[in-house]
matplotlib code that plots the C-alpha trace (Angstrom):
import matplotlib.pyplot as plt

x = [123.8, 126.0, 123.1, 121.4, 123.0, 124.3, 121.9, 119.0, 120.1, 122.1, 124.6, 122.0, 121.5, 117.9, 115.6, 111.9, 109.3, 105.9, 103.0, 100.6, 96.9, 96.5, 95.7, 97.8, 100.9, 100.4, 100.2, 103.5, 105.2, 103.9, 105.2, 108.5, 109.4, 110.1, 109.7, 112.0, 110.5, 110.1, 107.0, 104.5, 105.4, 108.6, 110.1, 108.3, 105.4, 101.9, 100.9, 99.2, 95.5, 95.4, 97.5, 98.1, 99.2, 101.7, 103.1, 103.4, 105.3, 107.9, 108.1, 106.3, 109.2, 107.6, 105.5, 102.5, 99.0, 96.3, 93.8, 92.7, 90.2, 93.2, 94.9, 93.8, 96.5, 97.2, 100.7, 101.6, 102.2, 105.9, 106.7, 110.2, 110.7, 114.5, 114.8, 113.4, 110.2, 108.2, 108.1, 105.7, 107.9, 105.1, 101.4, 99.3, 96.0, 97.1, 97.0, 98.7, 95.4, 95.2, 98.7, 98.0, 94.8, 96.8, 100.0, 99.2, 102.7, 104.1, 105.5, 105.8, 108.1, 106.6, 106.9, 104.7, 102.1, 98.5, 96.3]
y = [104.0, 101.9, 99.5, 102.2, 102.6, 106.1, 106.1, 106.0, 108.8, 110.9, 111.7, 113.0, 111.8, 110.8, 109.0, 109.2, 106.4, 106.6, 104.3, 104.1, 103.5, 101.6, 98.0, 96.6, 98.6, 97.4, 93.8, 94.2, 95.7, 92.9, 90.3, 91.8, 94.4, 98.1, 99.5, 102.3, 104.8, 108.4, 110.6, 110.2, 113.7, 115.5, 117.8, 121.1, 119.8, 119.3, 115.8, 113.8, 113.0, 110.8, 107.8, 108.5, 112.0, 110.8, 108.2, 110.9, 113.2, 110.4, 109.8, 106.5, 104.7, 104.3, 101.1, 101.4, 100.2, 102.4, 103.3, 106.9, 106.6, 106.5, 109.6, 112.6, 115.0, 115.8, 115.5, 113.3, 114.9, 114.7, 114.4, 114.8, 112.8, 112.8, 115.4, 115.6, 117.3, 116.4, 118.8, 118.8, 119.5, 119.4, 119.6, 117.0, 115.3, 114.2, 117.1, 117.8, 117.0, 113.7, 112.8, 113.7, 111.7, 108.6, 109.4, 111.7, 111.5, 113.4, 116.8, 119.4, 122.4, 125.8, 127.2, 124.4, 124.7, 125.4, 122.4]
z = [97.0, 94.8, 93.9, 91.8, 88.4, 87.3, 84.4, 86.9, 89.3, 86.9, 89.6, 92.0, 95.6, 95.2, 92.7, 92.2, 92.3, 90.8, 91.8, 88.8, 89.1, 85.9, 86.6, 83.7, 84.8, 88.4, 87.1, 85.2, 88.3, 90.5, 88.0, 87.0, 89.7, 89.3, 85.8, 84.5, 82.2, 81.4, 81.4, 78.6, 77.3, 76.3, 79.0, 79.0, 77.0, 78.4, 79.5, 76.9, 76.8, 73.7, 73.1, 69.4, 70.1, 72.7, 70.2, 67.5, 69.9, 70.4, 66.6, 66.8, 68.7, 72.1, 72.6, 75.0, 75.8, 74.3, 77.0, 76.5, 79.4, 81.8, 80.3, 82.3, 81.2, 84.9, 86.1, 89.0, 92.4, 93.2, 96.9, 98.2, 101.5, 101.4, 104.2, 107.7, 106.3, 103.2, 100.3, 97.4, 94.3, 91.8, 92.6, 90.8, 91.5, 95.0, 97.4, 100.7, 102.4, 100.6, 101.7, 105.3, 105.3, 104.4, 106.3, 109.2, 110.6, 107.5, 108.4, 105.7, 105.2, 106.0, 102.5, 101.2, 98.5, 99.6, 100.4]

ax = plt.figure().add_subplot(projection="3d")
ax.plot(x, y, z, "-o")
ax.set_aspect("equal")
plt.show()
């Protein structure tokens, strides 16, 4: 809608939201509202597992909180709920079975990834 700036949705009809598990990040979201940011890796590169390697990949210009214990290197699951049926766009640590356990009313497209 017109309340979402173009630089957020890049002309697309949808936007994505990520709910992090890190307590410091959740604290910042509770205090300031939604945060806008990119992944902690360059497009097409593997997800980072060490803070210093991530900072190096971005030429030292990305501030962050060093907490290697939270860096698993596993991508987030991306779930598209913009249509009448849910669709997993990228499989991460949260599986279809996990999603259904929390939201049993979800209905998935037939060509879905395996559980």
